[in-house]
C-alpha positions in Angstrom: -38.3 32.4 -68.4 -40.7 33.5 -71.1 -38.9 36.8 -71.2 -35.6 35.1 -72.0 -37.2 33.0 -74.7 -38.6 36.1 -76.3 -35.2 37.8 -76.2 -36.2 40.4 -73.5 -33.2 39.8 -71.2 -33.6 42.9 -69.1 -37.2 42.1 -68.3 -36.2 38.5 -67.6 -33.6 39.6 -65.1 -36.0 41.9 -63.3 -38.6 39.1 -63.1 -36.0 36.6 -61.8 -34.8 39.1 -59.1 -38.4 39.8 -58.1 -39.1 36.1 -57.8 -36.0 35.5 -55.7 -37.1 38.5 -53.5 -40.5 36.9 -53.1 -38.8 33.6 -52.0 -36.6 35.4 -49.5 -39.5 37.4 -48.0 -42.0 34.6 -47.7 -41.0 31.8 -45.2 -43.8 29.5 -46.7 -42.0 29.4 -50.0 -39.3 27.1 -48.6 -41.7 24.2 -49.0 -42.3 25.2 -52.7 -38.5 25.2 -53.3 -38.0 21.7 -51.9 -41.1 20.3 -53.5 -39.4 20.3 -57.0 -37.6 17.1 -57.6 -34.3 17.6 -59.4 -32.5 14.6 -60.8 -29.0 14.6 -62.1 -28.0 12.0 -64.5 -24.3 11.2 -64.7 -22.5 10.2 -67.9 -20.2 7.3 -67.1 -17.8 8.5 -69.9 -17.4 11.8 -68.2 -16.6 10.1 -64.9 -14.0 7.9 -66.5 -12.4 10.9 -68.3 -12.3 12.9 -65.0 -10.8 9.9 -63.1 -8.2 9.4 -65.8 -7.3 13.1 -65.8 -7.0 13.0 -62.0 -4.8 9.9 -62.0 -2.6 11.5 -64.7 -2.2 14.7 -62.7 -1.5 12.7 -59.5 1.3 10.7 -61.2 2.7 13.8 -62.9 2.7 15.6 -59.5 4.5 12.7 -57.8 7.1 12.5 -60.6 7.7 16.3 -60.4 8.0 16.1 -56.6 10.5 13.3 -56.6 12.6 14.8 -59.4 12.6 18.2 -57.5 13.7 16.5 -54.3 16.4 14.6 -56.1 17.6 17.7 -57.9 17.6 19.7 -54.7 19.6 17.0 -52.9 22.1 16.8 -55.7 22.7 20.5 -55.7 22.8 20.6 -51.8 25.5 17.8 -51.8 27.4 19.5 -54.6 27.5 22.8 -52.7 28.4 21.0 -49.5 31.3 19.2 -51.2 32.7 22.4 -52.7 32.4 24.3 -49.4 34.3 21.7 -47.4 
């Protein structure tokens, strides 16, 4: 990472690829990977926004589906009545 902080992006990419190569070639490095604890903190506002958007899309999809089915049935019966 120090390469990226200094603005040397090319050298940073090469160093990152070499580090990944080292992890892939050394089976003992698996313990090092899992030794780092990563914690994710959730923002309850983001969860609410995502749930609200999901609920909106679900309701919108149901309305579109029902209106499409009704429109299809209307056209189907209209064609059926004209034919016979």
